[in-house]
PDB file of the backbone (N, CA, C, O) and the ligand in Angstrom, with CONECT records:
HET     ZN  A 101       1
ATOM      1  N   MET A   1      -0.225  13.712  -7.741  1.00  0.00           N
ATOM      2  CA  MET A   1      -1.225  13.818  -6.683  1.00  0.00           C
ATOM      3  C   MET A   1      -0.619  14.395  -5.400  1.00  0.00           C
ATOM      4  O   MET A   1      -1.351  14.861  -4.526  1.00  0.00           O
ATOM      5  N   SER A   2       0.701  14.368  -5.283  1.00  0.00           N
ATOM      6  CA  SER A   2       1.359  14.817  -4.061  1.00  0.00           C
ATOM      7  C   SER A   2       1.097  16.289  -3.761  1.00  0.00           C
ATOM      8  O   SER A   2       0.926  16.669  -2.603  1.00  0.00           O
ATOM      9  N   TYR A   3       1.067  17.110  -4.793  1.00  0.00           N
ATOM     10  CA  TYR A   3       0.888  18.537  -4.575  1.00  0.00           C
ATOM     11  C   TYR A   3      -0.492  18.839  -3.999  1.00  0.00           C
ATOM     12  O   TYR A   3      -0.656  19.785  -3.230  1.00  0.00           O
ATOM     13  N   LYS A   4      -1.481  18.032  -4.374  1.00  0.00           N
ATOM     14  CA  LYS A   4      -2.822  18.216  -3.815  1.00  0.00           C
ATOM     15  C   LYS A   4      -2.834  17.915  -2.325  1.00  0.00           C
ATOM     16  O   LYS A   4      -3.516  18.582  -1.547  1.00  0.00           O
ATOM     17  N   ALA A   5      -2.073  16.905  -1.942  1.00  0.00           N
ATOM     18  CA  ALA A   5      -1.990  16.554  -0.530  1.00  0.00           C
ATOM     19  C   ALA A   5      -1.321  17.680   0.245  1.00  0.00           C
ATOM     20  O   ALA A   5      -1.702  17.975   1.377  1.00  0.00           O
ATOM     21  N   ALA A   6      -0.331  18.301  -0.365  1.00  0.00           N
ATOM     22  CA  ALA A   6       0.355  19.408   0.275  1.00  0.00           C
ATOM     23  C   ALA A   6      -0.608  20.574   0.487  1.00  0.00           C
ATOM     24  O   ALA A   6      -0.595  21.216   1.538  1.00  0.00           O
ATOM     25  N   LEU A   7      -1.426  20.836  -0.498  1.00  0.00           N
ATOM     26  CA  LEU A   7      -2.412  21.908  -0.391  1.00  0.00           C
ATOM     27  C   LEU A   7      -3.441  21.599   0.689  1.00  0.00           C
ATOM     28  O   LEU A   7      -3.862  22.480   1.439  1.00  0.00           O
ATOM     29  N   ALA A   8      -3.834  20.338   0.752  1.00  0.00           N
ATOM     30  CA  ALA A   8      -4.842  19.937   1.725  1.00  0.00           C
ATOM     31  C   ALA A   8      -4.249  19.834   3.123  1.00  0.00           C
ATOM     32  O   ALA A   8      -4.978  19.743   4.111  1.00  0.00           O
ATOM     33  N   ASP A   9      -2.929  19.849   3.199  1.00  0.00           N
ATOM     34  CA  ASP A   9      -2.230  19.734   4.469  1.00  0.00           C
ATOM     35  C   ASP A   9      -2.661  18.490   5.238  1.00  0.00           C
ATOM     36  O   ASP A   9      -2.964  18.555   6.429  1.00  0.00           O
ATOM     37  N   VAL A  10      -2.682  17.381   4.554  1.00  0.00           N
ATOM     38  CA  VAL A  10      -3.045  16.121   5.197  1.00  0.00           C
ATOM     39  C   VAL A  10      -1.876  15.152   5.085  1.00  0.00           C
ATOM     40  O   VAL A  10      -1.137  15.163   4.100  1.00  0.00           O
ATOM     41  N   PRO A  11      -1.720  14.325   6.093  1.00  0.00           N
ATOM     42  CA  PRO A  11      -0.663  13.309   6.002  1.00  0.00           C
ATOM     43  C   PRO A  11      -0.965  12.357   4.863  1.00  0.00           C
ATOM     44  O   PRO A  11      -2.107  11.936   4.677  1.00  0.00           O
ATOM     45  N   LEU A  12       0.051  12.025   4.112  1.00  0.00           N
ATOM     46  CA  LEU A  12      -0.181  11.189   2.934  1.00  0.00           C
ATOM     47  C   LEU A  12       0.676   9.942   2.974  1.00  0.00           C
ATOM     48  O   LEU A  12       1.899  10.006   3.098  1.00  0.00           O
ATOM     49  N   ARG A  13       0.016   8.818   2.868  1.00  0.00           N
ATOM     50  CA  ARG A  13       0.748   7.561   2.692  1.00  0.00           C
ATOM     51  C   ARG A  13       0.380   7.044   1.320  1.00  0.00           C
ATOM     52  O   ARG A  13      -0.428   6.126   1.180  1.00  0.00           O
ATOM     53  N   PHE A  14       0.973   7.637   0.327  1.00  0.00           N
ATOM     54  CA  PHE A  14       0.623   7.260  -1.038  1.00  0.00           C
ATOM     55  C   PHE A  14       1.303   5.963  -1.443  1.00  0.00           C
ATOM     56  O   PHE A  14       2.521   5.819  -1.331  1.00  0.00           O
ATOM     57  N   VAL A  15       0.505   5.036  -1.907  1.00  0.00           N
ATOM     58  CA  VAL A  15       1.032   3.765  -2.378  1.00  0.00           C
ATOM     59  C   VAL A  15       0.821   3.688  -3.878  1.00  0.00           C
ATOM     60  O   VAL A  15      -0.313   3.674  -4.357  1.00  0.00           O
ATOM     61  N   ASP A  16       1.895   3.639  -4.601  1.00  0.00           N
ATOM     62  CA  ASP A  16       1.808   3.509  -6.049  1.00  0.00           C
ATOM     63  C   ASP A  16       1.050   2.224  -6.393  1.00  0.00           C
ATOM     64  O   ASP A  16       1.358   1.165  -5.847  1.00  0.00           O
ATOM     65  N   PRO A  17       0.068   2.306  -7.286  1.00  0.00           N
ATOM     66  CA  PRO A  17      -0.711   1.106  -7.650  1.00  0.00           C
ATOM     67  C   PRO A  17       0.158  -0.069  -8.043  1.00  0.00           C
ATOM     68  O   PRO A  17      -0.169  -1.220  -7.753  1.00  0.00           O
ATOM     69  N   ARG A  18       1.264   0.223  -8.704  1.00  0.00           N
ATOM     70  CA  ARG A  18       2.149  -0.855  -9.135  1.00  0.00           C
ATOM     71  C   ARG A  18       2.867  -1.508  -7.965  1.00  0.00           C
ATOM     72  O   ARG A  18       3.361  -2.629  -8.088  1.00  0.00           O
ATOM     73  N   ASN A  19       2.928  -0.813  -6.820  1.00  0.00           N
ATOM     74  CA  ASN A  19       3.654  -1.344  -5.672  1.00  0.00           C
ATOM     75  C   ASN A  19       2.740  -1.981  -4.629  1.00  0.00           C
ATOM     76  O   ASN A  19       3.213  -2.551  -3.646  1.00  0.00           O
ATOM     77  N   ARG A  20       1.440  -1.883  -4.846  1.00  0.00           N
ATOM     78  CA  ARG A  20       0.517  -2.392  -3.825  1.00  0.00           C
ATOM     79  C   ARG A  20       0.671  -3.882  -3.610  1.00  0.00           C
ATOM     80  O   ARG A  20       0.528  -4.377  -2.492  1.00  0.00           O
ATOM     81  N   SER A  21       0.961  -4.590  -4.680  1.00  0.00           N
ATOM     82  CA  SER A  21       1.080  -6.042  -4.556  1.00  0.00           C
ATOM     83  C   SER A  21       2.363  -6.450  -3.854  1.00  0.00           C
ATOM     84  O   SER A  21       2.549  -7.615  -3.501  1.00  0.00           O
ATOM     85  N   ARG A  22       3.248  -5.476  -3.654  1.00  0.00           N
ATOM     86  CA  ARG A  22       4.515  -5.805  -2.985  1.00  0.00           C
ATOM     87  C   ARG A  22       4.704  -4.995  -1.711  1.00  0.00           C
ATOM     88  O   ARG A  22       5.802  -4.954  -1.156  1.00  0.00           O
ATOM     89  N   THR A  23       3.641  -4.350  -1.244  1.00  0.00           N
ATOM     90  CA  THR A  23       3.714  -3.555  -0.026  1.00  0.00           C
ATOM     91  C   THR A  23       3.061  -4.291   1.137  1.00  0.00           C
ATOM     92  O   THR A  23       1.936  -4.776   1.018  1.00  0.00           O
ATOM     93  N   CYS A  24       3.761  -4.372   2.249  1.00  0.00           N
ATOM     94  CA  CYS A  24       3.259  -5.042   3.443  1.00  0.00           C
ATOM     95  C   CYS A  24       2.031  -4.298   3.981  1.00  0.00           C
ATOM     96  O   CYS A  24       2.082  -3.088   4.205  1.00  0.00           O
ATOM     97  N   SER A  25       0.934  -5.025   4.187  1.00  0.00           N
ATOM     98  CA  SER A  25      -0.290  -4.392   4.670  1.00  0.00           C
ATOM     99  C   SER A  25      -0.231  -4.103   6.163  1.00  0.00           C
ATOM    100  O   SER A  25      -1.072  -3.375   6.690  1.00  0.00           O
ATOM    101  N   ALA A  26       0.750  -4.665   6.842  1.00  0.00           N
ATOM    102  CA  ALA A  26       0.872  -4.437   8.277  1.00  0.00           C
ATOM    103  C   ALA A  26       1.645  -3.150   8.581  1.00  0.00           C
ATOM    104  O   ALA A  26       1.205  -2.336   9.392  1.00  0.00           O
ATOM    105  N   TYR A  27       2.792  -2.972   7.932  1.00  0.00           N
ATOM    106  CA  TYR A  27       3.642  -1.826   8.252  1.00  0.00           C
ATOM    107  C   TYR A  27       3.964  -0.940   7.052  1.00  0.00           C
ATOM    108  O   TYR A  27       4.655   0.070   7.185  1.00  0.00           O
ATOM    109  N   GLY A  28       3.459  -1.325   5.879  1.00  0.00           N
ATOM    110  CA  GLY A  28       3.675  -0.504   4.700  1.00  0.00           C
ATOM    111  C   GLY A  28       5.060  -0.629   4.098  1.00  0.00           C
ATOM    112  O   GLY A  28       5.449   0.172   3.248  1.00  0.00           O
ATOM    113  N   HIS A  29       5.805  -1.636   4.538  1.00  0.00           N
ATOM    114  CA  HIS A  29       7.137  -1.832   3.964  1.00  0.00           C
ATOM    115  C   HIS A  29       7.003  -2.339   2.539  1.00  0.00           C
ATOM    116  O   HIS A  29       6.337  -3.342   2.283  1.00  0.00           O
ATOM    117  N   CYS A  30       7.651  -1.625   1.605  1.00  0.00           N
ATOM    118  CA  CYS A  30       7.535  -1.983   0.192  1.00  0.00           C
ATOM    119  C   CYS A  30       8.842  -2.541  -0.340  1.00  0.00           C
ATOM    120  O   CYS A  30       9.863  -1.854  -0.327  1.00  0.00           O
ATOM    121  N   ALA A  31       8.819  -3.773  -0.803  1.00  0.00           N
ATOM    122  CA  ALA A  31       9.996  -4.375  -1.423  1.00  0.00           C
ATOM    123  C   ALA A  31       9.552  -5.481  -2.353  1.00  0.00           C
ATOM    124  O   ALA A  31       8.625  -6.233  -2.055  1.00  0.00           O
ATOM    125  N   LYS A  32      10.230  -5.568  -3.489  1.00  0.00           N
ATOM    126  CA  LYS A  32       9.819  -6.604  -4.425  1.00  0.00           C
ATOM    127  C   LYS A  32      10.105  -7.997  -3.867  1.00  0.00           C
ATOM    128  O   LYS A  32       9.505  -8.982  -4.296  1.00  0.00           O
ATOM    129  N   GLU A  33      11.036  -8.068  -2.898  1.00  0.00           N
ATOM    130  CA  GLU A  33      11.351  -9.348  -2.256  1.00  0.00           C
ATOM    131  C   GLU A  33      10.193  -9.859  -1.400  1.00  0.00           C
ATOM    132  O   GLU A  33      10.143 -11.039  -1.052  1.00  0.00           O
ATOM    133  N   ASN A  34       9.261  -8.961  -1.061  1.00  0.00           N
ATOM    134  CA  ASN A  34       8.111  -9.373  -0.255  1.00  0.00           C
ATOM    135  C   ASN A  34       7.238 -10.386  -0.993  1.00  0.00           C
ATOM    136  O   ASN A  34       6.636 -11.279  -0.396  1.00  0.00           O
ATOM    137  N   ARG A  35       7.194 -10.213  -2.295  1.00  0.00           N
ATOM    138  CA  ARG A  35       6.330 -11.054  -3.106  1.00  0.00           C
ATOM    139  C   ARG A  35       7.073 -12.319  -3.497  1.00  0.00           C
ATOM    140  O   ARG A  35       7.890 -12.321  -4.418  1.00  0.00           O
ATOM    141  N   LYS A  36       6.772 -13.410  -2.769  1.00  0.00           N
ATOM    142  CA  LYS A  36       7.515 -14.651  -2.985  1.00  0.00           C
ATOM    143  C   LYS A  36       7.071 -15.371  -4.251  1.00  0.00           C
ATOM    144  O   LYS A  36       7.886 -15.989  -4.935  1.00  0.00           O
ATOM    145  N   SER A  37       5.801 -15.295  -4.559  1.00  0.00           N
ATOM    146  CA  SER A  37       5.268 -15.948  -5.747  1.00  0.00           C
ATOM    147  C   SER A  37       3.950 -15.286  -6.101  1.00  0.00           C
ATOM    148  O   SER A  37       3.585 -14.275  -5.501  1.00  0.00           O
ATOM    149  N   GLN A  38       3.233 -15.838  -7.063  1.00  0.00           N
ATOM    150  CA  GLN A  38       1.958 -15.266  -7.471  1.00  0.00           C
ATOM    151  C   GLN A  38       0.966 -15.199  -6.307  1.00  0.00           C
ATOM    152  O   GLN A  38       0.163 -14.270  -6.219  1.00  0.00           O
ATOM    153  N   VAL A  39       1.029 -16.193  -5.418  1.00  0.00           N
ATOM    154  CA  VAL A  39       0.024 -16.270  -4.349  1.00  0.00           C
ATOM    155  C   VAL A  39       0.587 -15.968  -2.963  1.00  0.00           C
ATOM    156  O   VAL A  39      -0.165 -15.641  -2.045  1.00  0.00           O
ATOM    157  N   ALA A  40       1.911 -16.079  -2.809  1.00  0.00           N
ATOM    158  CA  ALA A  40       2.470 -15.947  -1.465  1.00  0.00           C
ATOM    159  C   ALA A  40       3.150 -14.601  -1.251  1.00  0.00           C
ATOM    160  O   ALA A  40       3.972 -14.166  -2.058  1.00  0.00           O
ATOM    161  N   PHE A  41       2.790 -13.949  -0.144  1.00  0.00           N
ATOM    162  CA  PHE A  41       3.429 -12.703   0.253  1.00  0.00           C
ATOM    163  C   PHE A  41       4.082 -12.923   1.613  1.00  0.00           C
ATOM    164  O   PHE A  41       3.415 -13.319   2.569  1.00  0.00           O
ATOM    165  N   CYS A  42       5.382 -12.669   1.699  1.00  0.00           N
ATOM    166  CA  CYS A  42       6.068 -12.784   2.978  1.00  0.00           C
ATOM    167  C   CYS A  42       6.944 -11.554   3.163  1.00  0.00           C
ATOM    168  O   CYS A  42       7.937 -11.378   2.457  1.00  0.00           O
ATOM    169  N   CYS A  43       6.571 -10.704   4.117  1.00  0.00           N
ATOM    170  CA  CYS A  43       7.277  -9.456   4.334  1.00  0.00           C
ATOM    171  C   CYS A  43       8.690  -9.698   4.853  1.00  0.00           C
ATOM    172  O   CYS A  43       8.886 -10.407   5.840  1.00  0.00           O
ATOM    173  N   VAL A  44       9.673  -9.105   4.177  1.00  0.00           N
ATOM    174  CA  VAL A  44      11.059  -9.275   4.599  1.00  0.00           C
ATOM    175  C   VAL A  44      11.370  -8.442   5.839  1.00  0.00           C
ATOM    176  O   VAL A  44      12.385  -8.659   6.500  1.00  0.00           O
ATOM    177  N   LYS A  45      10.497  -7.493   6.149  1.00  0.00           N
ATOM    178  CA  LYS A  45      10.712  -6.593   7.280  1.00  0.00           C
ATOM    179  C   LYS A  45      10.136  -7.179   8.579  1.00  0.00           C
ATOM    180  O   LYS A  45      10.845  -7.303   9.578  1.00  0.00           O
ATOM    181  N   CYS A  46       8.853  -7.534   8.553  1.00  0.00           N
ATOM    182  CA  CYS A  46       8.216  -8.004   9.784  1.00  0.00           C
ATOM    183  C   CYS A  46       7.928  -9.499   9.775  1.00  0.00           C
ATOM    184  O   CYS A  46       7.514 -10.056  10.791  1.00  0.00           O
ATOM    185  N   GLY A  47       8.147 -10.161   8.624  1.00  0.00           N
ATOM    186  CA  GLY A  47       7.999 -11.602   8.582  1.00  0.00           C
ATOM    187  C   GLY A  47       6.572 -12.098   8.411  1.00  0.00           C
ATOM    188  O   GLY A  47       6.321 -13.302   8.474  1.00  0.00           O
ATOM    189  N   MET A  48       5.629 -11.174   8.194  1.00  0.00           N
ATOM    190  CA  MET A  48       4.241 -11.579   8.023  1.00  0.00           C
ATOM    191  C   MET A  48       4.070 -12.408   6.756  1.00  0.00           C
ATOM    192  O   MET A  48       4.522 -12.024   5.677  1.00  0.00           O
ATOM    193  N   LEU A  49       3.404 -13.557   6.910  1.00  0.00           N
ATOM    194  CA  LEU A  49       3.116 -14.413   5.765  1.00  0.00           C
ATOM    195  C   LEU A  49       1.623 -14.369   5.495  1.00  0.00           C
ATOM    196  O   LEU A  49       0.819 -14.662   6.380  1.00  0.00           O
ATOM    197  N   ILE A  50       1.250 -14.003   4.270  1.00  0.00           N
ATOM    198  CA  ILE A  50      -0.162 -13.816   3.960  1.00  0.00           C
ATOM    199  C   ILE A  50      -0.387 -14.098   2.474  1.00  0.00           C
ATOM    200  O   ILE A  50       0.531 -14.011   1.660  1.00  0.00           O
ATOM    201  N   ASN A  51      -1.617 -14.431   2.152  1.00  0.00           N
ATOM    202  CA  ASN A  51      -1.980 -14.583   0.736  1.00  0.00           C
ATOM    203  C   ASN A  51      -1.788 -13.254   0.030  1.00  0.00           C
ATOM    204  O   ASN A  51      -2.247 -12.218   0.512  1.00  0.00           O
ATOM    205  N   ALA A  52      -1.111 -13.278  -1.111  1.00  0.00           N
ATOM    206  CA  ALA A  52      -0.753 -12.039  -1.815  1.00  0.00           C
ATOM    207  C   ALA A  52      -1.981 -11.216  -2.195  1.00  0.00           C
ATOM    208  O   ALA A  52      -1.949  -9.987  -2.130  1.00  0.00           O
ATOM    209  N   GLY A  53      -3.057 -11.885  -2.589  1.00  0.00           N
ATOM    210  CA  GLY A  53      -4.278 -11.182  -2.978  1.00  0.00           C
ATOM    211  C   GLY A  53      -4.920 -10.477  -1.809  1.00  0.00           C
ATOM    212  O   GLY A  53      -5.381  -9.342  -1.932  1.00  0.00           O
ATOM    213  N   ILE A  54      -4.951 -11.152  -0.668  1.00  0.00           N
ATOM    214  CA  ILE A  54      -5.523 -10.557   0.541  1.00  0.00           C
ATOM    215  C   ILE A  54      -4.681  -9.372   0.989  1.00  0.00           C
ATOM    216  O   ILE A  54      -5.218  -8.329   1.364  1.00  0.00           O
ATOM    217  N   ASN A  55      -3.363  -9.530   0.949  1.00  0.00           N
ATOM    218  CA  ASN A  55      -2.473  -8.436   1.336  1.00  0.00           C
ATOM    219  C   ASN A  55      -2.699  -7.195   0.464  1.00  0.00           C
ATOM    220  O   ASN A  55      -2.753  -6.073   0.968  1.00  0.00           O
ATOM    221  N   ALA A  56      -2.827  -7.411  -0.838  1.00  0.00           N
ATOM    222  CA  ALA A  56      -3.045  -6.291  -1.756  1.00  0.00           C
ATOM    223  C   ALA A  56      -4.388  -5.618  -1.469  1.00  0.00           C
ATOM    224  O   ALA A  56      -4.501  -4.393  -1.526  1.00  0.00           O
ATOM    225  N   ALA A  57      -5.400  -6.426  -1.163  1.00  0.00           N
ATOM    226  CA  ALA A  57      -6.730  -5.876  -0.876  1.00  0.00           C
ATOM    227  C   ALA A  57      -6.688  -4.984   0.356  1.00  0.00           C
ATOM    228  O   ALA A  57      -7.308  -3.920   0.381  1.00  0.00           O
ATOM    229  N   ILE A  58      -5.955  -5.418   1.382  1.00  0.00           N
ATOM    230  CA  ILE A  58      -5.834  -4.621   2.607  1.00  0.00           C
ATOM    231  C   ILE A  58      -5.081  -3.325   2.316  1.00  0.00           C
ATOM    232  O   ILE A  58      -5.480  -2.250   2.764  1.00  0.00           O
ATOM    233  N   THR A  59      -3.995  -3.436   1.566  1.00  0.00           N
ATOM    234  CA  THR A  59      -3.189  -2.266   1.225  1.00  0.00           C
ATOM    235  C   THR A  59      -4.010  -1.250   0.440  1.00  0.00           C
ATOM    236  O   THR A  59      -3.943  -0.051   0.708  1.00  0.00           O
ATOM    237  N   ILE A  60      -4.786  -1.734  -0.530  1.00  0.00           N
ATOM    238  CA  ILE A  60      -5.612  -0.853  -1.354  1.00  0.00           C
ATOM    239  C   ILE A  60      -6.720  -0.215  -0.530  1.00  0.00           C
ATOM    240  O   ILE A  60      -7.018   0.968  -0.700  1.00  0.00           O
ATOM    241  N   SER A  61      -7.332  -0.989   0.360  1.00  0.00           N
ATOM    242  CA  SER A  61      -8.433  -0.438   1.157  1.00  0.00           C
ATOM    243  C   SER A  61      -7.935   0.668   2.077  1.00  0.00           C
ATOM    244  O   SER A  61      -8.657   1.629   2.344  1.00  0.00           O
ATOM    245  N   ARG A  62      -6.705   0.537   2.562  1.00  0.00           N
ATOM    246  CA  ARG A  62      -6.130   1.597   3.398  1.00  0.00           C
ATOM    247  C   ARG A  62      -5.821   2.837   2.561  1.00  0.00           C
ATOM    248  O   ARG A  62      -6.081   3.963   2.985  1.00  0.00           O
ATOM    249  N   ALA A  63      -5.268   2.619   1.378  1.00  0.00           N
ATOM    250  CA  ALA A  63      -4.919   3.739   0.507  1.00  0.00           C
ATOM    251  C   ALA A  63      -6.166   4.477   0.057  1.00  0.00           C
ATOM    252  O   ALA A  63      -6.147   5.698  -0.094  1.00  0.00           O
ATOM    253  N   SER A  64      -7.250   3.743  -0.158  1.00  0.00           N
ATOM    254  CA  SER A  64      -8.473   4.357  -0.675  1.00  0.00           C
ATOM    255  C   SER A  64      -9.149   5.247   0.354  1.00  0.00           C
ATOM    256  O   SER A  64     -10.069   5.992   0.019  1.00  0.00           O
ATOM    257  N   VAL A  65      -8.707   5.177   1.593  1.00  0.00           N
ATOM    258  CA  VAL A  65      -9.232   6.092   2.604  1.00  0.00           C
ATOM    259  C   VAL A  65      -8.795   7.514   2.268  1.00  0.00           C
ATOM    260  O   VAL A  65      -9.532   8.472   2.498  1.00  0.00           O
ATOM    261  N   MET A  66      -7.589   7.639   1.723  1.00  0.00           N
ATOM    262  CA  MET A  66      -7.045   8.956   1.395  1.00  0.00           C
ATOM    263  C   MET A  66      -7.499   9.452   0.025  1.00  0.00           C
ATOM    264  O   MET A  66      -7.745  10.647  -0.141  1.00  0.00           O
ATOM    265  N   GLU A  67      -7.611   8.582  -0.935  1.00  0.00           N
ATOM    266  CA  GLU A  67      -7.833   9.000  -2.302  1.00  0.00           C
ATOM    267  C   GLU A  67      -9.103   9.818  -2.563  1.00  0.00           C
ATOM    268  O   GLU A  67      -9.053  10.780  -3.329  1.00  0.00           O
ATOM    269  N   PRO A  68     -10.243   9.463  -1.945  1.00  0.00           N
ATOM    270  CA  PRO A  68     -11.446  10.292  -2.175  1.00  0.00           C
ATOM    271  C   PRO A  68     -11.237  11.740  -1.728  1.00  0.00           C
ATOM    272  O   PRO A  68     -11.750  12.668  -2.354  1.00  0.00           O
ATOM    273  N   LEU A  69     -10.485  11.926  -0.649  1.00  0.00           N
ATOM    274  CA  LEU A  69     -10.199  13.268  -0.158  1.00  0.00           C
ATOM    275  C   LEU A  69      -9.386  14.057  -1.184  1.00  0.00           C
ATOM    276  O   LEU A  69      -9.650  15.231  -1.441  1.00  0.00           O
ATOM    277  N   LEU A  70      -8.400  13.390  -1.756  1.00  0.00           N
ATOM    278  CA  LEU A  70      -7.523  14.041  -2.712  1.00  0.00           C
ATOM    279  C   LEU A  70      -8.249  14.348  -4.013  1.00  0.00           C
ATOM    280  O   LEU A  70      -8.088  15.421  -4.594  1.00  0.00           O
ATOM    281  N   LEU A  71      -9.058  13.375  -4.464  1.00  0.00           N
ATOM    282  CA  LEU A  71      -9.741  13.546  -5.744  1.00  0.00           C
ATOM    283  C   LEU A  71     -10.836  14.591  -5.658  1.00  0.00           C
ATOM    284  O   LEU A  71     -11.228  15.182  -6.664  1.00  0.00           O
ATOM    285  N   GLY A  72     -11.331  14.815  -4.437  1.00  0.00           N
ATOM    286  CA  GLY A  72     -12.418  15.775  -4.271  1.00  0.00           C
ATOM    287  C   GLY A  72     -11.955  17.225  -4.293  1.00  0.00           C
ATOM    288  O   GLY A  72     -12.775  18.143  -4.343  1.00  0.00           O
ATOM    289  N   ARG A  73     -10.661  17.428  -4.255  1.00  0.00           N
ATOM    290  CA  ARG A  73     -10.141  18.803  -4.189  1.00  0.00           C
ATOM    291  C   ARG A  73      -9.956  19.420  -5.558  1.00  0.00           C
ATOM    292  O   ARG A  73      -9.527  20.569  -5.665  1.00  0.00           O
TER     293      ARG A  73
HETATM  294 ZN    ZN A 101       5.766  -6.161   7.049  1.00  0.00          ZN2+
END
């Protein structure tokens, strides 16, 4: 999908679906250490503590802002 973004000349913050559950919804820091357990997400970068499901939902909703643009090309 990256090449489409290059063609569209748009800034891309692509989040791999497999990494969404471990990506900080505040700053986009991705690390498997962020995911403390099935339900707990604690960012090792900024220290944000949040429910893992809610964090993933926020991360996905931000990513989905870009995806319709890319898929439409
Ligand atoms: Zn963070």
